[in-house]
N, C-alpha and C positions, 0 to 999 in steps of 0.2 A: 466552611463547607464548599467544596469545589462546584457544586451545582448552582451556586450564586456567583460564579465567576462572570466577568464582564463579557466574555465571548459567547455566552449562552443566552439565546433570545428568550426562551420560555423558562422561567424559574419556578421552582416548586413553592407551594404555599408556606407561609410563615407558621411556625409551630408556637403554641402558647407557652409562656414561661411557667415553669413549675417542675417539681421533681418527677411527677408521674403524669402530668397533664398532657404529655406528648404522645402517650401510648395509643389512646383511642383515635386521634386524628391519623396516626400512621396506619393503624389496622384498617380503618375505614376509608383510606385514600382512594378516590375514584379511579377505576381502571382506565377510563378514557383519558384522564389527565396524565396518568403514568405513560400512556402511549404517546401523547403529544409532547411530553417533556423529556422522556428518556428513551422512547422507541418501543417497538413491538417486541424485540428480543428481551428487553427488561421485563415487560409485562408477562411474557410467556414464561420467563424464569420464575417470577413470583407465582404464576399459576401452578407450577410444579409443587411449590410448597403448600399452596392452597389445596391442591389435590391430596397431598399427604394428610392435611388436617381433616378434610372431608372423608378420607378413607378410614383413618384410624380412630376418629371420634366415635362413630357407631360400632366399629369392630371392638373397641375397648369395652363398651357396655355389653355387647352381645357375647363375646368370648368369655368374659368374666362370669356372666350368668349361666352360659351353657357348658363351657369346657372346664372351668376351674373347679366346680363342686365335684365332678367325678374324679378328678385328679387328687383332690385333697382327701376324699373319703375312702380312697383305696389304700391297700397295705402291700403293694408290690415291693417297695424298698425293704420293708421289714422281712418279707419272705426271702429276698435275695441275700440280705445280711445273715439271716438264720442259716441259709444254705451254705454260705461261705464259712460261717462259724462251725457248722457240723463237719464240713470237709477239712477244716484246719485242725479240729479236735482229733480226727482220725489220724492225722500226721503229727500229733503232739506239738503243734505250734499255734501261736496266738493269731498270726496273720500271714497270708501268702503274698508273694510278689504280684500275682495276677488278680488280686482282690480288687473289686470296685469300691471306690470311696465316694460317699454321698454327703452332700451338705443339706442343711435344712431347706435351702431354696429348691432342691430337687423334688421335694414333696409336692410342689405345684405343677410338675411336668408330667408328661406321659409315662415317664419311667416308673411312677408310683402305681400305675394301673397294672393289674395282674394280666398275665397272658390269657388269651381267649375269653376275656371278660366281656359281657354284653354291654358294659358301660361305654365301650368304644363306639357304640351307635351314636352317641353324642358327638364324638369327634368326626365321624363320617358326615353327620348332618351339618356340623359347623363348617366343614370343608366346602360342601355344596353352597351354603349361604355366603361364605366369604368370597368364593370364586364368582358367583353370579352377581353379587353386589359390585365387585371390582370391575367386572366386564361392563355392567351398566354405567358405572361412573366414568369409565374410560370412553365409552361411546359418547356420552354427554360432552366430555372435554374435547374429544376429537372433532365433533361438529362445531363447537364454539371456536376451536383453533382455526378451522377453515374459514369461518365467517370473519373472524378478526383479521386474518391475513388478507382477505379480499378487500375489506374496508380500509385497511392500512395501505395497500397498494393503490387503491383508488385515490387516496389523498397524497400520494408521493409526487414529488416534483417531476415534471415531464423533462425528457432529454437525458435523464440520468440512467440508473440501472433498469428502470421500468421500460425504457425504450431501446436498450442497448444489449447486444450479445457479444460474447467473447469467442473469437474464431481462433483456433489453434491448429497446428499441423497443416499450415497452408502449403500446398505442394509447390516445388520449384523455387521457393524464395531462398532457401539455404544454398542451393547450388548456384543460383544466379548471383547472389550477393558475394559468395566466396570467390566465384570466378571473376567478377568485376573488381573486387578489392585486390585480388591477386594480380590482375593486369595493371591496376593502378600502381601497386607497389613496384612492379617491374618497370613500369614507365618512369616512375619517379627516380628509381635508382639509375636508370639510363640517362635521365635528364641531369641528375647530379653529376654523373660522369662527364657528360658533355659540357656542363657548366664549368667543371674543373678544367677541362681542356681549353675552354674559351678563356678562362681567367689567365691561363698561361700565355696564350697567343694574342690576347687582345691588346697587349701593351706595345706590340710591334707595328711598324708602318711598312707597308709593302709598296714597292715601286714596280709597276707593270708597264711594259711597252706594248702598245697595241698597234697592229698593222692597219694600213688603210683599208684592208679588206676585212677588218674585224666586223662581225655582224652578229645579230641575235636572230635566230630562226624561230619564229613563232607560228603556232597553228593558224592556218588560213590567212596568213599575212605575207606580204612580199618581203624579199630579202632587202634589208636596209643596212646602211652603214652606221646608223646611230639608233639609239633606243631611248625611250623615256625612262627616267630614273625615279624610283619611288621615294617614300619618306626616309627609308634607310638607303641613302643615295650613293651613287657613284659620282664623285665630284671631280671633274677634270680641271686641271690647272691651265691647260691650253687645249687647242683643238685636237680632235682625235686623229692625229696623223702618225705615221710610222716614225719611231724614234722619240716621240714625245713621251713624257713621264706622267703617269696618273697616280696620285696618292690616294690610297684606299684606307681611310681612317675609320669608316663605319661599315658594317656588314652590308653587302649589296643584295638587292632583291630585284630580280628581273620579272617584269610584269608585262601584260599585254596592253592594257589601257589604264590611264591614270584614274578615271572614274571607277572602273571595276576594282582597282586596287584599294582605293579609299573606302569603297563599300565593304570589301572583304576584311580590311584591317580593323573594322569595328569589333570583330570577334576573333580575328586571327592575326598574329604578327610573327611569322617565322623569322628566325635569325640564322644567318650562315656567315661564318667568319673564315674565309680562306687565307692562308698564310703560306709563305714560301720559305722553306728552310734551305740550308746549304745543300747543294747538289740538285736543286730544282724540285725537291719533294714538297708536295702541297698537302695540307690538312684542312679539313672543313669541320666546323661545329654547327649543328643545327638544333634549334629548340622550338618544336611545335607545341602549341598550347590548346588548339581547338581540335575537335574530333569529328565534326560533321562533314557531310559530303559537299563537294564543289566540283566545278568543271576542271578537268585535268588540262594541264598545259606543259609545254617543254620549252626550255631555253638552252641554247648552246652558245658558248663563247670561246673563240679561239684566241689565245694570248701567247705571244712569243716572248718568253722571258729572256732578258739580257743575260749574256754569259752562260746560257744554258744550251746544251746540245740536245735536249729532249724535245719531243714533239709537242706541239701546242696542247694545252690542257683543254679538256672538254667538260663543261659544267652543265649537268642536267638537273633541272628543277621540276619535280613532279609532285602533284598533290595526291593525297591518298583518298581513295573513294571510300565512303563510309557505307555501313550497312543500311538496310531499308529503315526508314524512320529517322535517319540521321542522328542516331544516338550513340554516345560514347560509352565506353565501359565504365567511365566514372560517373555516368548518370546525368551529364549536363544536358541542357535543352538542345533541340535541333538547331543547327546553324550552318554557316559556311565551312568550307573545308579547313581543317587544321593540320593536316599531315603533309609535309613536303619532303622530297627526297633529292639530295645532292649526290651526284656521282662525279668525282674528280679523277680525271685520268691524266697522269703525268708520265708520258713515255712508256706506259704499260707497266712500269715497275712500282707504281704507287697507286692504290685504289682504296678509298675510304667510302664504303657504300652504306648509306643510311636507309636505303630502300627497304632492307629487311626489317629494320626497326620500325619505321614509320608505316610500312604497309600493314603492320599488325593492327594499326588503327582500323583498317577496313575489315580485317578478319575477326578481331577480338572485340571491337567496339559494338557489342550487340545488346548490352544491358544498360538500362537507365535506372538509377535508384531514386532520384528525385527530379522534380521539374521546378525551375525557379520562376518562369515567366507565365504563371497561371493567372487566369482571370480570377480576381478575389471572390467573385460571386459563386464560382464553382470550385474553390480551393478545398472545400471540405471533402469532396469526392475525387480530387485529382483531375478534374475536368468535367465538362458537361456530359451527362450520361445520355446515351441514345439506345433505343431498342435494338438488341442484337439480331442480325439477320445473316444468313449465309448465301442467299441468292440475290436476285435483283430487287431493287427497291420498288416501292409502290409507284413512284413516278416513272421509272423505266418500264414497268409493266404496262402502264397506261399509254405510254408513247408507242410501244410495240403494238398495242391494240389498234392504234390509228394508222399503222403502216399497211398499205395495200400490197398484197402478194402479187408478184409478177406471174405472167403466163408460164406454163410448164414448157421448158426448153425442148422437151422430147415429144411435144404434142403432135408435131407434123411428121414424125418419123413413121416408117411403115409399121404395121402390126407385128408384134413379136420382137420388135427391136427397141421398144421403149423400155425405160427404167422406172420402176415403181418407187417414187420418192415419198410416199406417204409414211408417216411414223407407224411403227408397230403398235398393235393394240395393247393397252396396258394389261399386264398380268402380274401375278405375285412374284414372278421371277425377275422381270425387268424393272420393277418398281421398288425393289428392296433398298433400304437406306444403308444397310450394313451387310457386308459379306461375312459368312460364317468362318472367319479366319481367327483361330485362337491365338495367333501370334501378332495380331494387329495391335497397334498402340492408339487406336482412335479413342477408346474408352479409358485409357490410362490417364488419370488426373495429373500425374507428374509430367508426363510427356506433353500433354495439352497445355499445362501452365508454362513449361519451358519454351514451347513454341510461341506462346503469346508474349513472353518476356523478351524473346529474341527479336521481336518486331519493334522494340523500343518502348514497350509499355512498362511503366513503373509498377512496383509492387502495390502501391496504393490504388492505382488504376486497375490492376488485375483484380484486387478484391472487390472494388466498387463495381466493375463490370460483371463479375461473377454473381454478385447478389442482385444486381439490376436485371440480369438474365433470369434469375429464379423468381424474384419478388416484384419485378417491374421497376422502371426508372423513377416512378413517383413515390416509391416507398423508402428508398435509400436516402438518408439525410446526410450522413457523415461517415467517414472511414478514418480511423486513427491507427496508423501503423505503430508497432511496438519495436523499439530498438534494443539491441544488446548493449547494456550499459554497465557491464561487470567491471570495466576499468574506470568508469566515471563515478560510480556510487561511493567508493571509499573517499575520493576527493571531496565530493559534495557533502558527505557526512561529516568529515573533518572540518570543512569550511563552515557548515551551519551549526552543528551541535557539539561535536566531539570535544575540541579544545580551544578553538581559535576565536571565531566570531562571537560566540556566546560568552567566553571568558573575558574577552576584551570589552564587550558591551557591559557586562556585569561590573567590571572594574571601573569603567568610566562613569557608570551610574552611581557607584559608591563614592567616587571622587566628587561628583556633583552634589551628592547628599552631604558629604563632609564639608564642602564649601558652604552649603546652606546652613549647616549646623555649626560652622566654625570649629570643626574638629581637625586636628592635625592628621595628616596622612603621608607617611614617607613614600618615596618612590619605590614601587614594587619591583622586585627582582626575582627571577626564577632560574633554576638550573636546567639545562638542556643537554641531551646526549648528542654530540655532534655527528656521531656515526649514523644516527637516525635521520638527520637533516643534511646529509652531505651533498645533496644536489643544489642546495641554496647557496647563492653567492654570499649572502650575509653570514653564513656559517663557515664558508671556506676560508675567510680571513683569520679565523682562530687557529688554523693549521694544527688541529688535533681531532681525534675521534672520541675523546672522553668528555666528561661533564665540564661545562663552563657556566658561569653565572652571568646572565645578561639582563638588560632592562626589559621588563615584561612587555610594556606597551610597544616598544620599538620592535621586539621580536614578533609579537602578535601581528603588527601591521605588515612587517616584511613577509611573514608566513601567509597572511591573507593575500598579499599581492602575488606571491608565488603560486598559491593555490588558484587564484583567479586566472592567471595565465594558463596554468595546466588545465583548468576546467574548460576554458574557452577552446583549447586545442582538442581536448577529448570530446567536447560537445560537437565540434565540427566533424570528428571522426565517427562518433556514435550515430549521428544523423544518418549516415550511409550504411551503418551496420544493422540492416533490417532483420528482425527476428521473424520466424514463421508464425506470427500471431498478430491479431489486430482486433480493435474494438469497432464494431459496426453499429451505428445508431440509425434507427428507423423513424419514420414520421409518425407511426401509430403504434399503440400497444399491441394491437392484433397482429401486425406484421412481426413484431418482436416475439410474441407468443408462438406463432407458427414456426419461426426460424429456430427458436431455442429448443423446440421439442420435435424437430423433424430430422430425418436422415438426409443430410445434404448430399453425401456422396456414397456410392456403393462400396468404396474403399474406406474402411473404418480408420485407416491411418492417414486420411486426408480430409481436409475441410470439416474438422470437428467443431460443432457449435454448441454453446451452452450459455446459460444466463450469465450476464456480466456482473461481477461484484462491484461494490461501491469503490470509487477511485481511491479513497483513503485507506482501504484495506487490501489493496492489490499487492501481491508479492512479485515485484517486477522481475527479479532475477530468475524466477522459475517459468516465466512466460516463454522463454526461448527453448524450453525442453520439449521434445516431441514425445509421442505416445510410447514408442518402443523403449526409450530411455526411462520414462516414468515406470513402465511395467517392470523393467529389470530392477530398478531401485526398490520398487514395492515388494517384490519377491524377497530380496535380500533383507529388507527391513522387517518383514514378517518373520523370517527365520531368526533375526536378532531379537525380536519381541518374545518369541517363545523360549529362546535361550535365557533371556532375562527373567521370564516368569518362573522357569525352573530354578534359576539361581536364587531368586528371592524366597522361594518356598523353603529352601534348606535352612538359611540362617534364622528366618522368622520362627519356624517350627523348633529349631534347636534352642533358641533363646527362650521361647515360651516354655519349652520343656525344662530348661535349666532353672527357671525361677519358680517352679512349683514348690509349694511349702514342704512336702515330704523330702524332696531332694535337697533343698536348702537346709532342712533340719538335720540332715545327716552330716553336715559340716560341723566340726567341733566348735568353732568360734561363733557361727551364726545360729547354732541350734537353739540356744535359749532366747535369742532375739526374735527369730521369725515365728516362734511358737506362741509369743504373747498375743492376746486377742486382737489388739488394734493393728499390729504389724501383719498378722496373719490375714485379717480381713482386707487390708490394703493390698497385700500381694495377690490375694485371690480375686479381688474385684476390680482394681484400678490398673495395676502394673501391666498385666498382659495386654489389655486394650491400648494402653499408652505406648508400649513397645511397638505394637503393630502400627499405630498411627505415626510414630517417628519414622519407621521404615518406609511407609507409604508416602511420606512428604517429598521424597526425592523422585518418585516415579513420574509425576506430570511433567517435570522439566525434561526428563529423558524422552518421554513420548512426544513432547512438543518438537524437540530437535528431530526426532524420527519423521514426524509428519512433514516438517519443512524440507527435509532431505528427499522425501518421496516425490516432491514436485508439486505440492499444493500451490494453487495460484492465488489464494486469498487467505486472510487471517481467519475468516469464518470456517473455511475448509480445514485449516490446521486445527482450530478449536474443536470442531466436530469430530475430527480424527482422534484427538486426545480423549474426548468423551467416550467414544466407542471402545477404544483400546483400553482405557483405564477401567471401564466397567468390566470388560472381559478379564482384565488382570485381577481386579479385586474379587470377581466371582471365583476365579480359580484359586487365588492365593488366600483370600480372607475366608471365603465360605468353605470350599472343598478342602483347602489346605488345613484349616482349623478343625474341620470335622473328621475327614478321613485320616490325615496324618496324625492328628491328636489321638484318635482312637487306635491307629496302627502302632505308634511308638509305645503307647501305654500298655498294649496287650500283645506286643510282638512275641515275647517268649511263650506266653500261653498258647498263641496260635501255632507256634512251631511244634509244641508238644501235642496239642489237640486241635488239629485243623477243623474238625467238625464244629467247634465252638465259635467260629467266626461270626456266623449269622446271629446267633443268640447274643453274643457280646456287642455287636453293632446295634442291635435292637435296644440294648440297655444303655449303651454309652452315648449314642447320638443325641437322645433327648437331654442328656446331661450337659451338652455343649450350649444349650440355650442360656445357661447362666452366664457364660462368657460373652455371648452376643448381647444380652441385656446390659451387662456392664459396659460393653463397647458402645452401645447406643447412648447410654447415660454419659459416659466420658466424652464421647464425640459431640453430643448435643448440648448437654448442660455445662460441660467443661470447656472443650476446645472451641466450639462455636460461640459460646457466650464470651469467652476471652477474646475471640476475633471480632465480636461485635463492638466492644469498647475500644478496640484497636490501640491498646496500651503500648505494645512494642512500636507501632508506627508513630505514636505520639512522642515516645522517648527519643526515637531516631530523629524525628522532625525537630524536637527541642534542641537536641545536640547540634545537628547540622545547621539549624537556623542561626546559631551563634557564629558560624563560620561562613555564612552566606555573604557573597560579595556585594549584593545590592538588594534593594526591595524587590526587584523583578526576580532575582534568583530565589529569594525567600518565598515569593508568591508561587513560583513554579512548583515548590515542594508540596503545596497543599491543593493547588488548582488541578493538577493532572494526576489523579489517583484512578487507576484502571482496574477493571475486574474482567474476568473471563469465565467461561462455563467449564473449562477443562478441569479445574481444581475444585469446583463446588457442586456441579450437577451430579456427578458420579456419587458423591457422598450421600446425596438425597435418594438416588435410585437404589443404592446399596441398602440404605436404611429401610426403604420400602420392601426390598427383597427379604431382609432379615425379619421385618415385622410380619410380612405375609407368611413366610416359611414357618415361623415358630408360633404364629397366632393360635393354631389348633394343637400345638404341642405344649407350650407353656404360655398361657394367656397373659402373664405379667409382662411379656414383651410388647403387648399393644399399648399399655400406658407409657412405657418407655419410648416407643416410637412416636406416640402422640406428643409427649413432652419435647422430643427432638424437633418435630415439625412446628410446634407452637413457638418455641424459642427462636428457631431459624426464620420463621415467617416474620416475626416482629423485627428481628435484627436486620435481616436482609432487605426487608421493605424500606426501612429507614436508610440503610447504606446505599441501596441502589437508587433511591429517589433523591436523597439529599447529599450524598458523598461521591459515589463512584461514577465514572464515565465508562462507556463501552467502546471497544476498539472497532466494532463493526455493527452492521445492521443487516440481518439475513431475511427479514420479513417473517419471523416466527417459525423458521424451519427446524428449530430445535425440538419441537414437540414430537415430531416423527421419531426421532431417536429415543426420546423418553418413553414413548408408547411401546416401542419394541422391547426396551429394557424392562418395563413393568410386565409385559407378557412373558418374558423369560423368567421373571420372578414367580409368576403364577405357575409356569411349567415346573420349576424347581420345587415349589411348594407341593404341588399335586403328586409329583414323583416321590418326593420325600415321605409324604403321608401314606402313599400306596406301599412303599417299602416298609415303613414302620408298622403299619397295621398288619402287613403280611408277616413281619418278623415277630409281632405280638400274637401271631396265630389267630387273627380275627378272620373267620371264614367268610365274612361278607365283604372283605376288602376288594374283590373284583368289581364291586359296584362303583369303584372309582374310575373305571375305564370309560363309561359314557360321559362322565364329566370332562375327562381329558380330551376325548374326541370332540366334544362340544366346544371346548376352549380353542382347539386347533382350528375348527371350522369358523369360529367367531373371529379368530386372528386373520385367517385368510380372507374372509368376506370384508372385514374392516379395511384391510390393505387394498383390496380391490375397490372399495368405496371411497377411501380418503387418500390413497397413496399419491395419485396424480394431483388432486387439488392442493396437497401440501406443498408441492414443488412446481406445479404448472398452473398458469393462468388460463382459465377457460376462454375460448374465443368469443363466446357471447358476452361474458363479463368484460373482456378486454374491449370489445366493440362498444359496449355501453359506456365504459369509462372514457373511451375516445370521444363519444358524442357529448358527454357532460363536460369533458375537458375543453373540447373545441368551443362550445357555447360560452363557458366561463372565460376562456382566453379572449374571445372576440369582445365580450362585454367589458372585460377589464381594459383592453386596448381602446375600446370606444370611449369609456369614461376618461381615460388618460388623454385621448386625442381631443375630446371636447374641452377638457381643461386647458390643453395647449392653445386651442383656438380662442378660448375665453381670455387667457392671459395676453395673447397677442392683440386681441381687440381692445382690451383694457389699456394696453400700452399705447396703441394708436389714439385712443380716446384721451388719455392723459396728455399725450403730446399735443393734440388739438386744443384741449382746454388750456394748456400752458401758453399756446400761441395766441389764443383769444384773450387771456388775461394780460399777456404782454402787450398786445395791440391796444387794449383798453388803457393800460397804464401810460402808453406812449401816445395816446390820442390818435392812433392810426386806425384806418378802416379795418374791420374784422377780416380775418383770412377766409379764403373760400372753404366751403364745407368739404370735409374729407369724405368722399363717397365710399371709401373702404369700410366705413362704419355700418353702412346699410347693405353691403354686398355679402353674399353667402358664397364663399369660395367652393369650387368643385373639389371633390376628393382627390387628393394628391396634387394640389395646385403648387406652383413654384413657391418655395419657401415653407412648405408644410413641415410640421414638427416630426420628431422622431417616432412618437407613438402612432401618429397617423400613417406614416409610411409602413410601419410594422403591421398596422391594422390592414392596410391594403394588401400587403404581402401575405398575411394570414388568410384573408378572404379569397385570394387566388387559389389556395388549397383547401377551401371550405373550413378553415380553422384547424385542420388536422396537421398539415405540414409544419415542420419547424421553420421559423423564420430565420433570417440571417443572424440576428443577435443570438438566438438560441443555439444555432450551429457553432458560433464562435465560443459560446459558453461550454458546449460539449467538447470542442477541440481543446479548450483550456482545462476542462475537468479531467479528461483522460490523457493528459500529457504527463509523462514521467516527471516526478518532482525534481530529478537531477537537471532537467532543462529549465526549471523555474527558480533556480538559485539566484538570489538577489546579489549579483556581483557589484552593483553600485553601492553596496554597503561600505565598501572600502573607503570611498571618498568621504562619506558621511562620518565614519568613525575616525578617519585620519584628521578631518577638520575638528571634530569634537575633542580628540586627543590633544591636538595642538592648543585648543582653547583651555583645556583643563590642566595640561602639564605645565603651561607657562604660569599658571596661577598657584599651583601647589607650593612652590618654594616660598612665595610671599605669604601664603597662608600659614605654613609651618613657622616661618620667622615671626609673624604677628602673634600666633598662638603662644610661642615661647615668651615673647615680650609681655603678653597679657597675663600669663601665669605669674611672671615676676611681679607685675603690677598688683595682682590679686593678693599675692603673699605679702607685699608691702602694705596694702590696705588693711589686711587682717592683722599684721603686726602693729600698725599704728592704732587700730581699734582696740587691741588688747591693752596697749599702753595708755590709752585715753587721749592720744594726740588727735586734735581736731584739724590739723593742717591737711589740706587736700593734696592729693597726688595726681598729677596729670596722667590720664590713661594714654596708652599708645594709640596713635591714630591708625584706624583700620584702612587698608587700601580700598579704594572705591570699587575696583573691578572684582572684588570678592563677592559682591552682592548680585552678580549676574544671574544666579539661579535661585534667588530668594523667592521669586514669584512663580516658579515652576510648579504647577498643580500636581504633576505626576510624582514629585518627590515626597510622598507621604509614607511614613514608616514608623515602626515602633521605636526607632532610635530618636524620634523627636521628643526630647526630654523636657519636662517642666522644671522650673527652678526647684532645687532640692529644699531650699530654705523658704521659698515663696517670696513674694514681693510685698513690701510693707505698704500699708495704705497711708492716706493723708495727703498733704500738699506736696506735689512732686517737686516744687521749687525749693522746698525746705532742704537745707544742708543735711539735717539729721536723717530725713527720709532717703536722700541720695546716698548717704553713707550706709544706711541699712540695706538699700538695694545692692550696693556694691559688695557689702559683706555677704549678703545672700548669694550673690553670684560667685563670690569667692568660696563660699562653703558648699555650693552645689557642683558636684562632678569634678572636684579637684583631682581625684585620682584617675579619672578616665579622660581628662582633657576636654570635657564638654563645656562650652561657654554659653552663658545666657546673655542675650543681647539687650535685656530690659534695662539693667543698671547702666550699661554703656550708652544706650540711646537716651536715657533720661538725663545723664550727665552732659551729653553733647547737645541735646536739643532743649533741655529744660522743660519739656512737656511730658504729660502722662502718655504712656505708650499702651495701646490697647492689647488685650490678651492675644489677639491674632498676630501681633508682631513678634510674640515670643516663639521660640522654636523648641 
């Protein structure tokens, strides 16, 4: 049972042993324990089944007493049959094609009640009672669902979904990231081109003659004949005189001052390689690496080339000014200038200008994607958050307050010549903050975000500042940006689970187990398609694109190494591919509740905020989709859904019509077979429902794919989408399709001839379909669900696959991780409620069938969900809202159906149904107004109260841990002092001085304080509400995409383990073969009665390396087939018996018992624990 797996902290209660003794503990399992062990979604799912039991148990008793007698005591069916017989007699025929056929079961339905009969008062009264009781029961479960959700959220761990929101459609991110990455790619291509040019010319040595008048003209510096040379130096062989030769073997860099260069070179090292070709043409290759701003400078050098008639070259070196903030397009931190420009002039006929390339650093280096040099204390928010202001700071305002105003300059001028410098009085016109310009971009969130990003603000800082502006700096705890990892996810999946790491680990575990059991294991080989792995150097050596057989371990290791390097490269790329989404974590639940349920921006396509799903259920690849894309996909998928619904109605109705007994009886071969009573009853009762169930089995998978393609961001959202669409699908196909289309196809010809008979025919035929739905409930509940409860197919599959499992861990994974979801189960329950409610007042026998359905499912699903299944997500009980709406739809269908049937039956008091329908609609609307928001929104009062309780609990927990740390530290000091005292006494030395630290009470946060005490002080600073640094790191790790948490270090571990295992397997196989020969020889001598001992082969000592490994526990650990003989182990007879037992046990499988071998080698009795 997977609920007893090692990775689950709270395990369910043990069930008593016995055939039926487990039933009562399962039925009475406490709901609180279910929530603690399996989650609120599991408890809410079981409450749906409990609701069905509570609903249909009293309805079964009531409807059988009130509705069934009028149906059975009426003679409506006999009157219809007599009317048909009289009509057929006038046509001289025994039966007509349009005649209705009734079964004995139809006498229990409304079809047996005569038209306009006063007995239908009982049906009208029953409808009122059923609807009112259902509404009351729904109100009770609605209230309990809200309370359970609040209690569950109050116990949730802080820092997770209870404190986090998901922000999508962040404006400006897509544009900024695409522009920055595009500039980076262009620069990298240019760098590669320059590096290729450099590689061509770097092998040459250039001889340059410099004139005595050679100089470097620098800004604000005098003209000198020499200049200092930087680390990339100009090395003169002689003095700089005319005619002397200077060998330039390294790229020169002209600088102003040595210290300034050294400071700049820490972040920037431009390289320029001038070379002179024939004809005096000069080429330069530059390679800038930094993008931040620095002081511009120019250097010119005049060089007269020997043998050249051209004018002296002029080399200009300029740095590129960066944008404000000093941020590069690549997103690096602000730093010194990294762009330099060389202009080489050679007689006017050669000009290689890099200024246009590198000046793009200044114009395009506007966006930063990440910041590497952040203070770790503020790394969670991309930096320290400050209150946003647009005007002067408080300090500047106070300074201006203290400035004395000077006398008016025009005070002494004559009258009428003075200028009035007083400010205009404030009015509504001159104090407006916005002009009424409809073309303004002030309130455009995209424009505002792009302007902020152009200032060098990273996307993480943009989101953090935006939420700090709205909710205050003290409420924002962490911001986790989401990256576009579409290229990385396939690599990580293959590395982790698909074929490589897991397969290699399983094989090595199996090899270790075989070494422990002394079983032979040949070297594993696999066939690979070289065309699939053509990028690997390991595969290129085969020089083919077809299948080749290779050593499995060697290939897996090479594939893991290849994937590791690819993953590292893609991870470095994906870190910069920011998606327009982020997870924002708040310090309090109240701030999260306000944010998740507020309109953040007036533009619905920007800054969309919702409750964050749990990290393990996030659909990461859909987080990069924006709202317009999602809406477009949603419209297309709804069109596909309705097309599929229409498509499914046709084959289902056609096949159900084809398997009707009269149509099958018309076939000559099948006529005698299908008319036999057992076959006829089977075809009428079981086969139609079974055919429908088979067709419906494919629908949830299709709907799940649709929900994922629509852009759902979590597994719970996908599952809820399947629940909603599958219920709609079954309502249309199962209910209306079976009723309307069944009646339509059976009476089509009659309706064509007599259109006026449509209403009368529907009134007679619709109640007849209750037989089909009763059999459908019985087949689905007592048949399909009961069979699913015992999970026989799953057991058979597990038993077969376990024989081929590569290791105990692989076999364990087969039973540990069994998942369940709501999409394939909840809809069956709500459809059962709809069928039971709709036909409860038409044919009361449907109520016991529905009750049996829910009783069987409640028992089976409670056991499976508590003891077997795991859930893929936890939504906090939000499932009940969907179930409530579906039950209300069932009530509407029931009332409309009964209104139509009573009207078709010519019951003149059928309009009395209208007040009940109006009351149901009013109740539905009022219930949604009362519970709709509490089902999905956390009230601010409840959130604040939870914060208060949580803060107190957090402080007390840290206080207890801090006091324990102080106690341990004092105990350590005391033990050290006592040891020193005892040592002094033993050495007859004077006692050491008393350690005063034993009496001191350190102040809070003293040097050397423990981790818990520091966290306590950090929490107290925020009154216990704010997340401390440890919790922020946990949140950052929690909401990190799993592709960035791939354990790449597994390669070294598995490579070392493979080396240890692979070197021992040949010796193991050789020894096993020798030992088999030895056992056969022992057996042969024993048969002949020869008592001469045969020396067994000596086992290599290194094969026992894994004998003491406690993790190698598996069902493959076999006992001796023949057992071990008792008696004196030193006896030769007993030793021979033990060897014979070992020879007889597992001879066919190669399994060797170590008991006889150890007894012969050691001469001592071996405990049972030594046997494998």
